[in-house]
A tleap script that builds the chain and sets N, CA, C and O, in Angstrom:
source leaprc.protein.ff14SB
mol = sequence {
  NMET ASN ASP THR SER GLN LYS ILE PRO VAL
  ASP PHE LEU GLY TYR TYR ILE GLU ASN MET
  GLY LYS HIE TRP ASP ASN GLY LEU PHE SER
  ASN MET ALA ASN SER THR LYS ASP THR LEU
  ILE ALA LEU LYS ALA GLU GLU ARG LEU LEU
  LEU ILE ASN GLY ASN LYS GLY ASN ILE GLY
  GLY ALA GLU ASP ASN SER PHE VAL LEU ARG
  TRP GLN PHE LEU PHE GLU GLY ASP THR ALA
  LYS PHE ILE ARG LEU LYS GLY LEU ASP VAL
  LYS ASP ASP TYR TYR THR GLY ARG PHE TYR
  LEU THR LEU SER GLU SER GLN ALA ARG GLY
  SER SER CLYS
}
set mol.1.N position { -2.533 -19.427 -12.918 }
set mol.1.CA position { -1.594 -18.585 -13.639 }
set mol.1.C position { -0.732 -17.777 -12.679 }
set mol.1.O position { 0.489 -17.935 -12.696 }
set mol.2.N position { -1.320 -16.904 -11.831 }
set mol.2.CA position { -0.626 -16.143 -10.829 }
set mol.2.C position { 0.613 -15.361 -11.317 }
set mol.2.O position { 1.734 -15.568 -10.851 }
set mol.3.N position { 0.360 -14.476 -12.252 }
set mol.3.CA position { 1.428 -13.670 -12.822 }
set mol.3.C position { 1.680 -12.407 -11.990 }
set mol.3.O position { 0.853 -11.495 -12.020 }
set mol.4.N position { 2.759 -12.322 -11.271 }
set mol.4.CA position { 3.078 -11.304 -10.329 }
set mol.4.C position { 3.421 -9.945 -10.982 }
set mol.4.O position { 3.526 -8.924 -10.302 }
set mol.5.N position { 3.595 -9.963 -12.338 }
set mol.5.CA position { 3.878 -8.761 -13.036 }
set mol.5.C position { 2.645 -7.956 -13.293 }
set mol.5.O position { 2.731 -6.769 -13.607 }
set mol.6.N position { 1.448 -8.599 -13.161 }
set mol.6.CA position { 0.175 -7.910 -13.338 }
set mol.6.C position { -0.179 -7.218 -12.056 }
set mol.6.O position { -0.171 -7.845 -10.997 }
set mol.7.N position { -0.495 -5.924 -12.115 }
set mol.7.CA position { -0.831 -5.167 -10.913 }
set mol.7.C position { -2.019 -4.237 -11.242 }
set mol.7.O position { -2.113 -3.666 -12.329 }
set mol.8.N position { -2.896 -4.119 -10.274 }
set mol.8.CA position { -4.077 -3.258 -10.332 }
set mol.8.C position { -3.844 -2.119 -9.339 }
set mol.8.O position { -3.657 -2.419 -8.160 }
set mol.9.N position { -3.838 -0.867 -9.707 }
set mol.9.CA position { -3.628 0.213 -8.783 }
set mol.9.C position { -4.644 0.186 -7.667 }
set mol.9.O position { -5.816 -0.092 -7.922 }
set mol.10.N position { -4.257 0.455 -6.483 }
set mol.10.CA position { -5.116 0.390 -5.256 }
set mol.10.C position { -6.321 1.363 -5.375 }
set mol.10.O position { -7.400 1.101 -4.844 }
set mol.11.N position { -6.102 2.482 -6.083 }
set mol.11.CA position { -7.180 3.474 -6.157 }
set mol.11.C position { -8.345 3.000 -7.036 }
set mol.11.O position { -9.376 3.666 -7.115 }
set mol.12.N position { -8.176 1.855 -7.689 }
set mol.12.CA position { -9.268 1.270 -8.470 }
set mol.12.C position { -10.173 0.420 -7.676 }
set mol.12.O position { -11.220 0.008 -8.176 }
set mol.13.N position { -9.815 0.121 -6.414 }
set mol.13.CA position { -10.628 -0.795 -5.655 }
set mol.13.C position { -11.320 -0.073 -4.494 }
set mol.13.O position { -10.805 0.879 -3.908 }
set mol.14.N position { -12.537 -0.595 -4.195 }
set mol.14.CA position { -13.315 -0.125 -3.085 }
set mol.14.C position { -13.844 -1.360 -2.272 }
set mol.14.O position { -13.571 -2.506 -2.628 }
set mol.15.N position { -14.543 -1.111 -1.265 }
set mol.15.CA position { -15.090 -2.208 -0.451 }
set mol.15.C position { -16.307 -1.809 0.295 }
set mol.15.O position { -16.551 -0.617 0.485 }
set mol.16.N position { -17.074 -2.746 0.723 }
set mol.16.CA position { -18.147 -2.493 1.651 }
set mol.16.C position { -18.344 -3.669 2.544 }
set mol.16.O position { -17.864 -4.758 2.231 }
set mol.17.N position { -19.006 -3.507 3.609 }
set mol.17.CA position { -19.266 -4.604 4.592 }
set mol.17.C position { -20.700 -5.072 4.439 }
set mol.17.O position { -21.611 -4.273 4.656 }
set mol.18.N position { -20.954 -6.319 4.080 }
set mol.18.CA position { -22.284 -6.874 4.037 }
set mol.18.C position { -22.581 -7.572 5.266 }
set mol.18.O position { -21.859 -8.476 5.687 }
set mol.19.N position { -23.650 -7.163 5.865 }
set mol.19.CA position { -24.148 -7.823 7.146 }
set mol.19.C position { -24.892 -9.073 6.808 }
set mol.19.O position { -25.888 -9.064 6.085 }
set mol.20.N position { -24.361 -10.210 7.378 }
set mol.20.CA position { -24.966 -11.459 7.171 }
set mol.20.C position { -25.656 -11.997 8.403 }
set mol.20.O position { -26.297 -13.047 8.354 }
set mol.21.N position { -25.530 -11.286 9.502 }
set mol.21.CA position { -26.141 -11.696 10.821 }
set mol.21.C position { -27.581 -11.216 10.977 }
set mol.21.O position { -28.138 -10.529 10.121 }
set mol.22.N position { -28.162 -11.619 12.131 }
set mol.22.CA position { -29.575 -11.273 12.409 }
set mol.22.C position { -29.655 -9.802 12.872 }
set mol.22.O position { -30.717 -9.198 12.723 }
set mol.23.N position { -28.633 -9.223 13.401 }
set mol.23.CA position { -28.757 -7.829 13.858 }
set mol.23.C position { -28.868 -6.825 12.712 }
set mol.23.O position { -28.234 -6.986 11.669 }
set mol.24.N position { -29.678 -5.792 12.919 }
set mol.24.CA position { -29.836 -4.748 11.903 }
set mol.24.C position { -28.634 -3.871 11.851 }
set mol.24.O position { -28.051 -3.593 12.899 }
set mol.25.N position { -28.221 -3.412 10.694 }
set mol.25.CA position { -27.171 -2.417 10.467 }
set mol.25.C position { -27.673 -1.251 9.755 }
set mol.25.O position { -27.169 -0.830 8.714 }
set mol.26.N position { -28.780 -0.691 10.403 }
set mol.26.CA position { -29.553 0.369 9.702 }
set mol.26.C position { -29.509 1.711 10.426 }
set mol.26.O position { -30.517 2.416 10.462 }
set mol.27.N position { -28.370 2.080 11.002 }
set mol.27.CA position { -28.258 3.363 11.651 }
set mol.27.C position { -28.173 3.244 13.175 }
set mol.27.O position { -28.241 2.138 13.712 }
set mol.28.N position { -28.027 4.370 13.874 }
set mol.28.CA position { -27.790 4.403 15.272 }
set mol.28.C position { -29.021 3.924 16.083 }
set mol.28.O position { -28.867 3.562 17.249 }
set mol.29.N position { -30.223 3.913 15.496 }
set mol.29.CA position { -31.431 3.472 16.203 }
set mol.29.C position { -31.643 1.971 15.995 }
set mol.29.O position { -32.657 1.440 16.446 }
set mol.30.N position { -30.745 1.287 15.343 }
set mol.30.CA position { -30.837 -0.152 15.166 }
set mol.30.C position { -29.722 -0.818 15.990 }
set mol.30.O position { -29.295 -0.228 16.982 }
set mol.31.N position { -29.240 -1.984 15.640 }
set mol.31.CA position { -28.199 -2.618 16.454 }
set mol.31.C position { -26.827 -2.001 16.143 }
set mol.31.O position { -25.986 -1.917 17.038 }
set mol.32.N position { -26.583 -1.570 14.904 }
set mol.32.CA position { -25.313 -0.941 14.559 }
set mol.32.C position { -25.469 -0.034 13.340 }
set mol.32.O position { -26.335 -0.246 12.491 }
set mol.33.N position { -24.634 0.951 13.280 }
set mol.33.CA position { -24.612 1.828 12.041 }
set mol.33.C position { -23.417 1.405 11.225 }
set mol.33.O position { -22.276 1.424 11.687 }
set mol.34.N position { -23.717 1.017 9.980 }
set mol.34.CA position { -22.723 0.508 8.990 }
set mol.34.C position { -22.380 1.605 8.072 }
set mol.34.O position { -23.211 1.869 7.203 }
set mol.35.N position { -21.274 2.299 8.122 }
set mol.35.CA position { -21.017 3.426 7.270 }
set mol.35.C position { -20.728 3.022 5.821 }
set mol.35.O position { -20.591 3.893 4.962 }
set mol.36.N position { -20.631 1.685 5.527 }
set mol.36.CA position { -20.452 1.192 4.175 }
set mol.36.C position { -21.780 0.797 3.575 }
set mol.36.O position { -21.831 0.417 2.405 }
set mol.37.N position { -22.849 0.874 4.330 }
set mol.37.CA position { -24.127 0.306 3.786 }
set mol.37.C position { -24.556 1.196 2.609 }
set mol.37.O position { -24.609 2.421 2.722 }
set mol.38.N position { -24.854 0.558 1.502 }
set mol.38.CA position { -25.284 1.222 0.291 }
set mol.38.C position { -24.250 2.130 -0.359 }
set mol.38.O position { -24.623 3.005 -1.140 }
set mol.39.N position { -22.970 1.955 -0.065 }
set mol.39.CA position { -21.914 2.802 -0.638 }
set mol.39.C position { -20.647 1.980 -0.731 }
set mol.39.O position { -20.474 1.011 0.008 }
set mol.40.N position { -19.772 2.356 -1.622 }
set mol.40.CA position { -18.387 1.802 -1.646 }
set mol.40.C position { -17.448 2.794 -0.978 }
set mol.40.O position { -17.605 4.009 -1.099 }
set mol.41.N position { -16.472 2.246 -0.271 }
set mol.41.CA position { -15.498 3.030 0.423 }
set mol.41.C position { -14.185 2.773 -0.333 }
set mol.41.O position { -13.812 1.623 -0.563 }
set mol.42.N position { -13.482 3.860 -0.719 }
set mol.42.CA position { -12.176 3.805 -1.372 }
set mol.42.C position { -11.149 3.301 -0.407 }
set mol.42.O position { -11.179 3.659 0.770 }
set mol.43.N position { -10.262 2.501 -0.859 }
set mol.43.CA position { -9.109 2.046 -0.060 }
set mol.43.C position { -8.133 3.206 0.178 }
set mol.43.O position { -7.667 3.842 -0.767 }
set mol.44.N position { -7.841 3.461 1.426 }
set mol.44.CA position { -6.896 4.493 1.822 }
set mol.44.C position { -6.115 4.018 2.996 }
set mol.44.O position { -6.583 3.201 3.790 }
set mol.45.N position { -4.900 4.540 3.107 }
set mol.45.CA position { -4.059 4.116 4.220 }
set mol.45.C position { -4.351 5.059 5.415 }
set mol.45.O position { -3.470 5.800 5.852 }
set mol.46.N position { -5.566 5.021 5.923 }
set mol.46.CA position { -5.864 5.818 7.051 }
set mol.46.C position { -6.893 5.079 7.964 }
set mol.46.O position { -7.600 4.197 7.475 }
set mol.47.N position { -6.982 5.400 9.195 }
set mol.47.CA position { -7.901 4.778 10.102 }
set mol.47.C position { -9.313 5.257 9.761 }
set mol.47.O position { -9.553 6.431 9.482 }
set mol.48.N position { -10.223 4.303 9.797 }
set mol.48.CA position { -11.632 4.653 9.476 }
set mol.48.C position { -12.568 3.805 10.327 }
set mol.48.O position { -12.411 2.585 10.369 }
set mol.49.N position { -13.502 4.393 10.982 }
set mol.49.CA position { -14.505 3.691 11.737 }
set mol.49.C position { -15.679 3.303 10.887 }
set mol.49.O position { -16.356 4.169 10.332 }
set mol.50.N position { -15.951 1.954 10.764 }
set mol.50.CA position { -16.886 1.561 9.749 }
set mol.50.C position { -18.291 1.084 10.433 }
set mol.50.O position { -19.380 1.345 9.921 }
set mol.51.N position { -18.147 0.394 11.582 }
set mol.51.CA position { -19.300 -0.102 12.284 }
set mol.51.C position { -19.390 0.528 13.652 }
set mol.51.O position { -18.430 0.484 14.421 }
set mol.52.N position { -20.531 1.115 13.967 }
set mol.52.CA position { -20.699 1.761 15.228 }
set mol.52.C position { -21.864 1.144 15.974 }
set mol.52.O position { -22.892 0.866 15.356 }
set mol.53.N position { -21.752 0.914 17.288 }
set mol.53.CA position { -22.800 0.271 18.070 }
set mol.53.C position { -24.027 1.150 18.056 }
set mol.53.O position { -23.918 2.357 18.272 }
set mol.54.N position { -25.146 0.605 17.819 }
set mol.54.CA position { -26.392 1.388 17.825 }
set mol.54.C position { -27.134 1.307 19.145 }
set mol.54.O position { -26.675 0.620 20.058 }
set mol.55.N position { -28.212 1.953 19.272 }
set mol.55.CA position { -28.974 2.044 20.558 }
set mol.55.C position { -29.453 0.639 20.943 }
set mol.55.O position { -29.489 0.349 22.139 }
set mol.56.N position { -29.819 -0.244 20.022 }
set mol.56.CA position { -30.284 -1.598 20.374 }
set mol.56.C position { -29.205 -2.529 20.821 }
set mol.56.O position { -29.478 -3.613 21.339 }
set mol.57.N position { -27.936 -2.100 20.619 }
set mol.57.CA position { -26.760 -2.935 20.995 }
set mol.57.C position { -26.493 -4.052 20.003 }
set mol.57.O position { -27.392 -4.595 19.361 }
set mol.58.N position { -25.233 -4.358 19.916 }
set mol.58.CA position { -24.847 -5.439 19.025 }
set mol.58.C position { -24.269 -6.632 19.732 }
set mol.58.O position { -23.551 -7.425 19.123 }
set mol.59.N position { -24.571 -6.781 21.028 }
set mol.59.CA position { -24.064 -7.948 21.781 }
set mol.59.C position { -24.722 -9.171 21.242 }
set mol.59.O position { -25.920 -9.196 20.962 }
set mol.60.N position { -23.881 -10.232 21.095 }
set mol.60.CA position { -24.404 -11.489 20.585 }
set mol.60.C position { -23.250 -12.251 19.949 }
set mol.60.O position { -22.122 -11.762 19.898 }
set mol.61.N position { -23.549 -13.463 19.459 }
set mol.61.CA position { -22.559 -14.260 18.794 }
set mol.61.C position { -22.507 -14.138 17.367 }
set mol.61.O position { -23.055 -13.177 16.825 }
set mol.62.N position { -21.887 -15.037 16.685 }
set mol.62.CA position { -21.656 -15.072 15.269 }
set mol.62.C position { -22.958 -15.038 14.477 }
set mol.62.O position { -23.010 -14.444 13.400 }
set mol.63.N position { -23.992 -15.658 14.991 }
set mol.63.CA position { -25.329 -15.719 14.352 }
set mol.63.C position { -25.925 -14.256 14.282 }
set mol.63.O position { -26.646 -13.914 13.345 }
set mol.64.N position { -25.611 -13.469 15.249 }
set mol.64.CA position { -26.138 -12.081 15.316 }
set mol.64.C position { -25.211 -11.106 14.563 }
set mol.64.O position { -25.664 -10.176 13.897 }
set mol.65.N position { -23.859 -11.366 14.700 }
set mol.65.CA position { -22.902 -10.395 14.096 }
set mol.65.C position { -22.020 -11.166 13.182 }
set mol.65.O position { -20.961 -11.660 13.571 }
set mol.66.N position { -22.462 -11.267 11.969 }
set mol.66.CA position { -21.682 -11.936 10.922 }
set mol.66.C position { -21.566 -11.008 9.734 }
set mol.66.O position { -22.568 -10.477 9.256 }
set mol.67.N position { -20.337 -10.807 9.248 }
set mol.67.CA position { -20.129 -9.852 8.188 }
set mol.67.C position { -19.166 -10.470 7.040 }
set mol.67.O position { -18.350 -11.366 7.260 }
set mol.68.N position { -19.360 -9.921 5.917 }
set mol.68.CA position { -18.468 -10.319 4.768 }
set mol.68.C position { -17.964 -9.000 4.177 }
set mol.68.O position { -18.728 -8.066 3.931 }
set mol.69.N position { -16.596 -8.963 3.953 }
set mol.69.CA position { -16.007 -7.832 3.331 }
set mol.69.C position { -15.978 -8.089 1.860 }
set mol.69.O position { -15.379 -9.051 1.380 }
set mol.70.N position { -16.657 -7.182 1.130 }
set mol.70.CA position { -16.817 -7.322 -0.317 }
set mol.70.C position { -15.925 -6.316 -1.039 }
set mol.70.O position { -15.901 -5.141 -0.672 }
set mol.71.N position { -15.175 -6.771 -2.083 }
set mol.71.CA position { -14.304 -5.853 -2.874 }
set mol.71.C position { -15.039 -5.582 -4.212 }
set mol.71.O position { -15.745 -6.425 -4.765 }
set mol.72.N position { -14.813 -4.337 -4.682 }
set mol.72.CA position { -15.423 -4.028 -6.009 }
set mol.72.C position { -14.581 -2.884 -6.629 }
set mol.72.O position { -13.991 -2.048 -5.944 }
set mol.73.N position { -14.574 -2.917 -7.978 }
set mol.73.CA position { -13.881 -1.881 -8.701 }
set mol.73.C position { -14.674 -0.548 -8.584 }
set mol.73.O position { -15.905 -0.526 -8.558 }
set mol.74.N position { -13.897 0.555 -8.517 }
set mol.74.CA position { -14.489 1.881 -8.403 }
set mol.74.C position { -14.432 2.648 -9.770 }
set mol.74.O position { -13.544 3.459 -10.033 }
set mol.75.N position { -15.406 2.338 -10.573 }
set mol.75.CA position { -15.429 2.903 -11.953 }
set mol.75.C position { -16.603 3.771 -12.171 }
set mol.75.O position { -16.589 4.595 -13.086 }
set mol.76.N position { -17.614 3.637 -11.388 }
set mol.76.CA position { -18.955 4.273 -11.680 }
set mol.76.C position { -18.755 5.770 -11.926 }
set mol.76.O position { -18.293 6.493 -11.044 }
set mol.77.N position { -19.103 6.221 -13.114 }
set mol.77.CA position { -19.020 7.595 -13.458 }
set mol.77.C position { -17.618 8.100 -13.711 }
set mol.77.O position { -17.432 9.314 -13.789 }
set mol.78.N position { -16.625 7.250 -13.843 }
set mol.78.CA position { -15.260 7.699 -14.029 }
set mol.78.C position { -14.701 6.989 -15.341 }
set mol.78.O position { -14.023 5.963 -15.289 }
set mol.79.N position { -15.024 7.587 -16.429 }
set mol.79.CA position { -14.590 6.998 -17.698 }
set mol.79.C position { -13.064 6.982 -17.814 }
set mol.79.O position { -12.492 6.043 -18.368 }
set mol.80.N position { -12.405 8.024 -17.292 }
set mol.80.CA position { -10.935 8.091 -17.445 }
set mol.80.C position { -10.320 6.925 -16.670 }
set mol.80.O position { -9.343 6.336 -17.134 }
set mol.81.N position { -10.877 6.570 -15.481 }
set mol.81.CA position { -10.221 5.433 -14.730 }
set mol.81.C position { -10.535 4.119 -15.535 }
set mol.81.O position { -9.658 3.256 -15.588 }
set mol.82.N position { -11.667 3.936 -16.123 }
set mol.82.CA position { -11.957 2.754 -16.899 }
set mol.82.C position { -10.952 2.620 -18.056 }
set mol.82.O position { -10.403 1.542 -18.285 }
set mol.83.N position { -10.721 3.710 -18.772 }
set mol.83.CA position { -9.865 3.721 -19.917 }
set mol.83.C position { -8.430 3.443 -19.412 }
set mol.83.O position { -7.693 2.712 -20.075 }
set mol.84.N position { -8.026 3.989 -18.290 }
set mol.84.CA position { -6.718 3.686 -17.690 }
set mol.84.C position { -6.521 2.231 -17.398 }
set mol.84.O position { -5.471 1.662 -17.697 }
set mol.85.N position { -7.559 1.603 -16.795 }
set mol.85.CA position { -7.460 0.163 -16.466 }
set mol.85.C position { -7.435 -0.669 -17.780 }
set mol.85.O position { -6.726 -1.672 -17.859 }
set mol.86.N position { -8.169 -0.271 -18.749 }
set mol.86.CA position { -8.160 -0.991 -20.022 }
set mol.86.C position { -6.726 -0.918 -20.622 }
set mol.86.O position { -6.274 -1.881 -21.240 }
set mol.87.N position { -6.023 0.208 -20.443 }
set mol.87.CA position { -4.683 0.383 -20.964 }
set mol.87.C position { -3.636 -0.491 -20.254 }
set mol.87.O position { -2.563 -0.744 -20.802 }
set mol.88.N position { -3.951 -0.946 -19.045 }
set mol.88.CA position { -3.026 -1.748 -18.289 }
set mol.88.C position { -3.045 -3.243 -18.793 }
set mol.88.O position { -2.206 -4.052 -18.397 }
set mol.89.N position { -4.018 -3.559 -19.663 }
set mol.89.CA position { -4.146 -4.906 -20.258 }
set mol.89.C position { -4.053 -6.017 -19.160 }
set mol.89.O position { -3.270 -6.961 -19.259 }
set mol.90.N position { -4.869 -5.846 -18.151 }
set mol.90.CA position { -4.911 -6.793 -16.988 }
set mol.90.C position { -5.513 -8.116 -17.491 }
set mol.90.O position { -6.590 -8.097 -18.087 }
set mol.91.N position { -4.903 -9.173 -17.288 }
set mol.91.CA position { -5.363 -10.513 -17.672 }
set mol.91.C position { -6.243 -11.174 -16.584 }
set mol.91.O position { -6.136 -10.866 -15.397 }
set mol.92.N position { -7.119 -12.097 -17.043 }
set mol.92.CA position { -7.861 -12.855 -16.083 }
set mol.92.C position { -6.922 -13.647 -15.224 }
set mol.92.O position { -6.050 -14.336 -15.754 }
set mol.93.N position { -7.059 -13.580 -13.905 }
set mol.93.CA position { -6.173 -14.270 -13.000 }
set mol.93.C position { -6.733 -14.109 -11.610 }
set mol.93.O position { -7.754 -13.448 -11.415 }
set mol.94.N position { -6.074 -14.706 -10.647 }
set mol.94.CA position { -6.405 -14.519 -9.260 }
set mol.94.C position { -5.432 -13.445 -8.742 }
set mol.94.O position { -4.233 -13.599 -8.975 }
set mol.95.N position { -5.858 -12.373 -8.059 }
set mol.95.CA position { -5.007 -11.306 -7.621 }
set mol.95.C position { -4.983 -11.318 -6.119 }
set mol.95.O position { -6.011 -11.547 -5.482 }
set mol.96.N position { -3.827 -11.075 -5.540 }
set mol.96.CA position { -3.649 -11.002 -4.129 }
set mol.96.C position { -3.360 -9.638 -3.674 }
set mol.96.O position { -2.559 -8.943 -4.299 }
set mol.97.N position { -3.981 -9.194 -2.589 }
set mol.97.CA position { -3.746 -7.925 -2.005 }
set mol.97.C position { -3.260 -8.086 -0.577 }
set mol.97.O position { -3.695 -8.985 0.142 }
set mol.98.N position { -2.382 -7.236 -0.185 }
set mol.98.CA position { -1.827 -7.304 1.182 }
set mol.98.C position { -2.297 -6.099 1.925 }
set mol.98.O position { -1.733 -5.015 1.776 }
set mol.99.N position { -3.323 -6.261 2.729 }
set mol.99.CA position { -3.959 -5.197 3.570 }
set mol.99.C position { -3.993 -5.604 4.959 }
set mol.99.O position { -4.099 -6.790 5.269 }
set mol.100.N position { -3.906 -4.663 5.815 }
set mol.100.CA position { -3.972 -4.895 7.263 }
set mol.100.C position { -5.292 -4.293 7.701 }
set mol.100.O position { -5.553 -3.109 7.484 }
set mol.101.N position { -6.113 -5.112 8.313 }
set mol.101.CA position { -7.411 -4.618 8.851 }
set mol.101.C position { -7.367 -4.770 10.313 }
set mol.101.O position { -7.057 -5.864 10.784 }
set mol.102.N position { -7.657 -3.749 11.090 }
set mol.102.CA position { -7.631 -3.770 12.492 }
set mol.102.C position { -9.084 -3.773 12.999 }
set mol.102.O position { -9.850 -2.855 12.706 }
set mol.103.N position { -9.444 -4.796 13.746 }
set mol.103.CA position { -10.726 -4.878 14.323 }
set mol.103.C position { -10.590 -4.597 15.750 }
set mol.103.O position { -9.741 -5.199 16.409 }
set mol.104.N position { -11.372 -3.716 16.282 }
set mol.104.CA position { -11.311 -3.372 17.679 }
set mol.104.C position { -12.733 -3.204 18.268 }
set mol.104.O position { -13.712 -2.869 17.601 }
set mol.105.N position { -12.737 -3.470 19.583 }
set mol.105.CA position { -13.979 -3.278 20.285 }
set mol.105.C position { -13.922 -1.860 20.964 }
set mol.105.O position { -12.918 -1.507 21.581 }
set mol.106.N position { -14.903 -1.152 20.847 }
set mol.106.CA position { -14.957 0.239 21.465 }
set mol.106.C position { -16.005 0.226 22.542 }
set mol.106.O position { -16.871 -0.646 22.605 }
set mol.107.N position { -15.894 1.229 23.388 }
set mol.107.CA position { -16.891 1.415 24.468 }
set mol.107.C position { -18.231 1.863 23.851 }
set mol.107.O position { -18.286 2.585 22.855 }
set mol.108.N position { -19.269 1.405 24.484 }
set mol.108.CA position { -20.643 1.810 23.990 }
set mol.108.C position { -20.750 3.313 24.107 }
set mol.108.O position { -20.153 3.903 25.007 }
set mol.109.N position { -21.460 3.916 23.261 }
set mol.109.CA position { -21.681 5.377 23.314 }
set mol.109.C position { -22.305 5.755 24.574 }
set mol.109.O position { -23.252 5.120 25.040 }
set mol.110.N position { -21.753 6.859 25.179 }
set mol.110.CA position { -22.347 7.395 26.426 }
set mol.110.C position { -21.862 6.709 27.679 }
set mol.110.O position { -22.261 7.095 28.777 }
set mol.111.N position { -21.005 5.694 27.552 }
set mol.111.CA position { -20.557 5.014 28.716 }
set mol.111.C position { -19.114 5.518 29.091 }
set mol.111.O position { -18.386 6.001 28.223 }
set mol.112.N position { -18.745 5.407 30.301 }
set mol.112.CA position { -17.415 5.876 30.724 }
set mol.112.C position { -16.446 4.704 30.796 }
set mol.112.O position { -16.867 3.558 30.948 }
set mol.113.N position { -15.146 4.987 30.687 }
set mol.113.CA position { -14.183 3.930 30.732 }
set mol.113.C position { -13.878 3.433 32.121 }
set mol.113.O position { -13.064 2.525 32.287 }
savepdb mol mol.pdb
quit
């Protein structure tokens, strides 16, 4: 179908990072701290640090460090937003979003440049 007249407001969408690798993403005392673990992050046009190297280190290949970016609607506890979306009469279709994600490697905590 791909109807470009159908649009979903960006403030209706959130995301989280699901760790699929062997390394733990359970805070600074594990391999990495994942700030999206167990929570949805609202889409915003601002820089945000999501994964931080933990004390055990996250050095390794794809088997150790594998992630999936998951998208989800942000409606929980917001009846007004749900009613607003219903009023948009959004049809079943495939939707495309244009987002820029910047992945960067940072220095380990406590090390100098």
